[in-house]
C-alpha positions in Angstrom: 83.0 -41.2 58.4 86.4 -40.0 59.5 89.5 -42.0 59.0 90.5 -43.8 62.4 94.5 -42.9 61.7 95.7 -40.0 64.2 99.4 -39.2 63.2 101.4 -38.8 66.0 99.4 -41.2 68.1 98.4 -44.7 66.4 100.4 -44.3 63.0 103.5 -42.2 61.8 102.4 -40.9 58.4 99.1 -41.5 56.0 99.9 -41.0 52.4 98.2 -42.2 49.1 98.9 -45.1 47.2 98.2 -44.7 43.6 98.3 -48.4 43.7 98.3 -51.0 46.7 97.8 -54.9 46.5 97.7 -57.7 49.2 99.9 -60.4 48.4 99.3 -63.9 49.7 101.8 -66.6 50.5 105.2 -66.6 49.6 105.0 -67.6 45.5 103.3 -64.5 44.9 105.1 -62.4 46.8 108.6 -63.7 45.9 107.1 -63.3 42.1 106.3 -59.7 42.7 109.5 -58.7 44.6 111.6 -60.2 41.6 109.5 -58.3 38.8 110.0 -55.1 40.7 113.7 -55.4 42.1 114.3 -56.0 38.3 113.3 -52.4 37.0 115.0 -50.4 39.6 117.1 -47.8 38.4 119.3 -46.3 41.1 118.4 -48.2 44.3 117.1 -51.5 46.4 116.8 -51.6 49.9 115.8 -54.5 52.3 115.2 -53.7 56.0 114.9 -57.3 57.8 114.9 -59.9 60.5 116.5 -62.5 57.9 118.0 -62.2 54.7 119.4 -65.5 53.3 121.3 -64.9 49.8 120.8 -69.1 48.9 117.1 -68.9 48.6 115.0 -69.6 45.3 112.7 -67.5 44.4 110.6 -70.1 42.1 107.7 -69.0 40.3 105.1 -71.8 39.2 104.0 -69.7 36.1 107.0 -70.3 34.0 111.0 -69.8 34.6 111.5 -66.1 35.7 114.3 -63.9 34.1 117.5 -64.1 36.0 118.7 -66.3 38.9 116.8 -68.2 40.7 119.3 -67.4 43.6 117.9 -64.1 45.6 122.2 -63.6 45.8 122.9 -64.4 43.1 119.8 -62.3 41.3 121.3 -59.3 43.9 124.8 -59.7 41.6 123.0 -60.1 38.1 121.3 -56.7 38.9 123.9 -54.4 39.7 126.3 -56.1 37.1 123.5 -55.0 34.2 122.8 -51.7 35.6 125.8 -49.6 36.6 123.8 -47.1 38.3 122.0 -49.5 40.8 123.1 -49.6 44.7 121.9 -52.5 46.9 121.3 -51.9 50.8 120.9 -55.0 53.1 120.1 -53.8 56.8 118.9 -56.9 59.4 118.9 -57.7 63.0 122.3 -58.0 64.2 122.0 -61.1 66.6 119.9 -63.1 63.8 123.0 -62.8 61.9 125.3 -64.4 63.9 123.8 -67.9 62.9 123.2 -66.8 59.4 127.3 -66.5 58.8 127.5 -70.5 58.8 124.5 -71.2 56.1 126.6 -72.7 53.1 128.0 -70.2 51.2 126.6 -67.4 53.3 130.0 -66.3 54.8 131.7 -65.9 50.9 128.9 -64.4 49.7 129.0 -61.4 52.6 132.7 -61.1 51.7 132.3 -60.6 48.4 129.3 -58.2 48.7 131.4 -56.7 51.7 134.1 -55.3 48.7 131.8 -54.9 46.4 131.0 -50.7 45.4 127.4 -50.6 45.3 126.1 -53.5 47.4 126.1 -52.6 51.2 125.4 -54.2 54.1 124.7 -53.2 57.8 123.6 -55.0 60.9 121.2 -52.9 63.1 121.9 -53.3 66.6 119.9 -50.6 67.5 117.7 -52.0 69.9 117.6 -53.4 74.1 119.0 -56.3 74.4 117.0 -59.4 73.4 115.0 -57.1 71.3 115.2 -57.7 67.5 114.7 -55.9 64.0 111.5 -56.9 63.3 110.5 -55.5 59.9 110.1 -56.8 56.3 110.4 -54.2 54.0 111.7 -53.9 50.6 112.0 -50.8 48.7 112.9 -50.1 45.0 114.3 -46.8 44.4 111.2 -43.9 45.8 108.0 -45.6 43.5 107.2 -49.1 45.2 107.8 -50.8 48.1 106.6 -54.2 50.0 105.9 -54.1 53.5 104.2 -57.5 55.9 105.0 -60.4 57.5 107.5 -62.3 54.3 111.0 -62.1 55.2 113.7 -62.7 52.1 114.5 -65.8 53.8 114.3 -69.4 54.4 111.1 -71.5 54.7 108.9 -68.9 53.1 108.0 -70.1 50.3 104.7 -71.4 49.4 101.6 -71.5 46.9 98.3 -71.1 48.2 96.9 -74.4 48.2 99.7 -75.8 50.7 100.9 -78.7 49.6 101.6 -82.3 51.3 104.6 -82.6 49.2 106.3 -79.8 47.5 109.7 -79.5 45.7 110.2 -75.9 45.6 109.4 -75.6 49.2 112.6 -78.0 50.2 115.9 -75.3 49.8 118.0 -73.8 50.2 118.7 -77.4 51.6 116.6 -80.8 51.0 114.7 -80.3 54.1 110.6 -79.4 53.6 109.7 -77.5 56.3 106.4 -78.1 55.8 103.1 -75.6 55.0 103.6 -71.9 55.4 100.8 -69.3 55.1 101.8 -65.6 54.9 101.1 -62.0 53.8 102.4 -58.9 52.3 101.4 -55.5 51.0 103.3 -54.0 48.0 102.6 -50.0 47.3 103.4 -47.7 44.9 103.2 -44.0 44.7 103.3 -41.3 48.1 103.1 -44.0 50.4 106.2 -46.3 49.1 108.3 -42.6 49.2 107.3 -42.5 52.8 108.5 -46.1 53.4 111.7 -45.6 51.4 112.3 -42.5 53.8 111.4 -44.8 56.7 113.7 -47.5 55.8 117.0 -44.4 54.8 116.0 -43.3 58.6 116.6 -46.8 60.1 119.6 -47.3 57.6 120.9 -44.5 59.2 119.6 -44.8 63.4 121.9 -48.2 62.7 124.6 -46.3 61.8 125.1 -47.2 58.0 127.1 -44.7 55.5 125.3 -41.6 53.6 122.7 -43.6 51.2 122.3 -43.0 47.7 119.7 -40.7 47.3 116.5 -41.9 44.9 114.4 -39.7 43.1 112.9 -42.3 40.7 109.0 -42.7 40.3 110.2 -44.8 37.3 107.3 -47.5 37.1 109.0 -50.5 39.1 105.1 -51.9 39.8 105.1 -55.6 38.2 103.6 -55.6 34.5 101.4 -58.4 35.5 99.8 -57.7 38.7 96.5 -56.1 38.8 96.0 -53.5 41.7 94.0 -54.1 44.5 93.5 -50.8 45.6 94.1 -47.5 43.1 94.1 -43.6 45.0 93.6 -45.0 48.4 95.2 -43.7 51.9 97.6 -45.9 53.5 98.7 -45.5 57.5 102.7 -46.5 58.6 102.4 -47.7 62.0 105.4 -48.6 63.7 106.5 -49.9 67.1 110.3 -48.6 68.2 111.8 -49.3 71.9 113.6 -47.0 73.3 117.3 -47.5 73.2 119.9 -44.6 73.8 118.4 -41.3 72.8 115.6 -42.6 70.8 112.1 -42.5 72.0 109.7 -45.1 72.3 107.2 -45.5 69.7 104.1 -47.4 70.3 102.1 -46.6 67.4 101.5 -50.3 66.5 99.6 -51.1 70.0 97.7 -47.8 69.8 96.3 -49.0 66.1 95.5 -52.6 67.4 93.5 -50.9 69.9 91.6 -48.4 67.6 90.2 -50.8 65.4 89.6 -53.2 67.5 87.4 -50.5 69.2 85.8 -49.7 65.8 84.7 -52.9 65.2 80.9 -53.3 64.2 80.4 -56.7 62.4 83.6 -58.7 62.1 86.7 -59.2 63.2 89.2 -61.4 61.4 92.8 -61.5 62.4 95.7 -63.9 61.7 98.7 -64.3 63.4 101.7 -66.2 64.5 100.7 -65.5 68.1 97.9 -64.3 70.3 99.6 -63.4 73.6 99.3 -60.2 75.0 97.0 -59.4 77.4 95.9 -55.8 76.8 94.9 -57.4 73.3 92.7 -59.8 75.2 90.8 -56.7 77.4 90.1 -55.0 73.9 88.6 -58.3 72.6 86.7 -58.8 75.8 85.0 -55.9 75.5 84.0 -56.1 72.5 82.6 -60.0 73.2 80.6 -58.3 76.1 78.6 -55.9 74.0 75.1 -57.0 73.3 75.1 -56.8 69.6 78.9 -56.7 69.1 81.1 -57.7 65.8 82.0 -61.9 65.3 85.7 -62.5 66.1 87.8 -64.8 64.2 91.5 -65.4 65.2 93.6 -67.8 63.1 96.7 -68.8 64.5 99.0 -71.8 63.8 98.8 -74.9 65.9 102.0 -74.0 68.1 104.8 -71.6 67.8 107.9 -72.2 66.4 110.7 -73.8 68.4 110.5 -76.0 71.4 111.2 -72.8 74.2 108.9 -70.6 72.1 106.4 -73.1 72.0 106.2 -73.5 75.3 105.7 -69.6 76.7 104.1 -68.8 73.8 101.4 -71.5 73.9 100.9 -71.6 77.8 100.0 -67.5 77.3 97.9 -68.1 74.4 96.2 -71.1 76.6 95.5 -68.8 79.3 94.0 -65.5 77.9 91.8 -67.9 75.0 90.5 -69.9 78.4 89.7 -66.2 80.1 88.1 -65.2 76.4 86.0 -67.8 76.2 84.5 -68.0 79.8 83.1 -64.4 78.8 82.3 -65.2 75.6 78.5 -64.7 76.5 76.7 -64.2 72.9 78.9 -66.9 71.7 81.0 -65.0 69.2 84.7 -66.2 69.6 86.5 -68.8 67.7 90.1 -69.5 67.4 91.0 -71.8 64.7 93.9 -73.5 63.3 94.4 -74.1 59.2 95.2 -77.7 57.7 96.2 -78.5 54.3 94.4 -82.0 52.2 96.7 -84.3 54.1 95.7 -82.9 58.0 99.5 -81.2 58.1 99.5 -78.1 60.6 99.9 -75.0 58.1 102.2 -72.7 59.8 100.6 -69.4 60.1 103.2 -66.3 59.7 100.9 -63.9 58.6 100.1 -61.0 60.1 96.4 -59.7 58.9 94.3 -57.6 60.4 90.7 -57.1 58.7 87.3 -55.1 60.6 84.2 -55.2 59.4 84.4 -54.8 55.5 86.0 -51.3 56.3 89.8 -51.8 57.6 92.3 -54.1 56.5 96.2 -54.0 58.2 99.2 -56.0 56.8 102.2 -55.8 58.6 105.4 -57.6 60.7 103.6 -57.0 63.9 102.1 -59.7 66.0 99.0 -59.8 68.8 101.8 -60.1 71.4 104.0 -57.5 73.6 107.4 -57.9 72.1 105.7 -56.6 68.8 103.9 -53.7 70.4 106.9 -52.2 72.6 109.9 -54.8 72.8 110.9 -55.3 68.7 110.6 -52.7 65.6 107.8 -53.5 63.6 106.2 -51.5 60.8 102.4 -52.2 59.8 100.1 -50.5 57.0 96.8 -50.0 57.0 93.7 -48.7 54.7 90.5 -47.5 56.2 87.7 -47.7 53.5 85.1 -46.3 55.3 87.3 -42.0 55.6 85.9 -41.3 52.3 83.2 -44.2 52.3 85.0 -45.8 49.3 82.2 -48.9 48.5 84.9 -50.3 45.9 87.4 -50.5 48.6 85.2 -52.1 51.1 84.1 -54.5 48.4 88.1 -55.6 47.9 88.8 -55.6 51.5 85.2 -58.0 52.1 86.6 -59.8 49.3 90.4 -60.3 50.5 88.7 -61.4 54.1 87.1 -64.0 51.8 89.7 -64.7 49.7 91.5 -66.1 52.6 89.0 -68.1 54.1 88.5 -69.8 50.2 92.3 -71.0 50.7 92.3 -72.1 54.3 89.1 -73.6 53.5 89.4 -75.3 50.2 86.1 -73.9 48.6 85.6 -71.1 46.0 85.6 -67.4 46.9 82.4 -67.1 45.0 80.9 -69.9 47.6 82.0 -68.4 50.5 80.6 -64.7 49.2 77.5 -66.5 48.9 77.5 -67.6 52.1 78.5 -64.5 53.5 75.8 -63.0 51.9 72.9 -65.7 52.9 74.3 -66.1 56.8 75.2 -62.4 57.2 77.6 -64.6 59.9 81.2 -64.8 59.3 81.2 -67.9 62.1 78.2 -69.6 60.1 80.0 -69.3 56.8 83.0 -70.8 58.4 81.2 -74.1 60.1 79.3 -74.4 56.4 82.5 -74.6 54.8 84.1 -77.1 56.8 84.8 -80.5 55.5 87.7 -82.6 55.6 90.7 -81.9 54.3 92.5 -78.5 53.7 90.5 -76.9 56.6 89.9 -75.0 60.1 90.4 -76.8 62.5 89.1 -75.7 66.2 91.4 -74.6 68.5 92.5 -77.1 71.4 94.0 -76.7 75.0 97.2 -78.3 75.6 98.2 -79.7 78.8 99.4 -77.8 80.9 102.4 -78.7 83.6 104.4 -77.5 85.6 107.0 -76.4 83.3 105.0 -74.9 80.9 103.2 -73.4 84.1 106.3 -72.1 84.9 107.0 -70.3 81.6 103.6 -68.8 81.2 104.5 -67.1 84.4 107.7 -65.9 83.5 106.9 -64.6 79.9 110.9 -65.5 79.1 110.0 -64.4 74.9 107.4 -62.0 75.4 108.3 -59.3 77.9 105.7 -57.2 79.5 106.2 -53.6 78.8 106.8 -51.8 82.2 103.8 -48.7 81.2 101.6 -52.1 80.7 99.0 -50.9 83.1 97.6 -54.6 82.3 100.4 -56.7 82.5 99.4 -58.4 85.9 96.2 -58.0 85.6 93.4 -60.5 85.3 90.5 -60.0 82.4 88.0 -57.9 83.9 84.5 -60.6 84.1 
């Protein structure tokens, strides 16, 4: 079976990962980032939507080495290694409000004069668009790419307790349970992400980045890889701006992955607001022996104005899909914790059958398909009939279900084998406490209707032929 990846169309490059692992939720991510950054020999590059030097990277397994605050941790790293350079590239518009976060302005001023800490704001995007990447590259050896930013409100454990003091930082306010994911990779794919990060730094107008040829092992010593010797694709979104051509690999890969599904489509996303994606799903629902489709979203989008628009768009798309779900193979769920509080889903995960897994920064909306800059990683275990990788992908999906349903992963495995059904496995595992709740349609008033029609926060691309069309019946 040939891999689904087509460099130049639905991905940028396909490179081998000597090791790769999926990091679910903030504690696991920050633990791995800390350990990897501590091993850096000559260069760390951070490229992202946000960066908050005040956040504390707690670890419930024990007190980690070095300061807890990421800003002080970076100071500590460069002070003990005179050869280390740190590059921080972040979205320019989002940086404005960040200046007024506690001691942030003083930290920036101090770093501005530091010879080996380099700051740059990324303004190379259309008005209203964002640098939405979440990338950390250590030397040319190890890299992180996914949905987790080095900022506030991202730290949480996989149990998502109601009362979690480590989540109350950098202030005393608990933003609530938060679900997220990223991927760590090592080898040629990490070197490719280093090329990507340097290129983005150059596009943003930064001074030349110090070269790094180091392949010193920066993989966290405690972390067992999920995959070894596997090919990984990098898919990007880059809007057209100045002399930069548009790149729409993220969207193309989503459509190709969905079209290839045979048994199951499992997705976690902050949004569901793309008509083109909904049409691709509708086509699978129309198939006589098509896949079961499960999409996990937060109850509501973050922020009042964003919620008004995105939730309305989601409601309309879901209703259109449910009307066409003639084989009863579609489910939308929201996760809640033991106390019944909604868990905010910020993860961007797509798992097709037990063959493909994709984790990155892109959401299931038009912004991610053509307006913001994005970067995703994907593995196709069917390309070489890699049965070990297939078992791993199924295990990651079942592990996510076990987390959301507060059920041992072994029980999820058994129910999947017994029923042969993703939806039946979920239904049999639902109970009180931490669980999935069914999607509930909001009441649509005149204001919500207006936002839904205008799509202020979800701009349609001019070349989107489906933008103004209803879903086909």
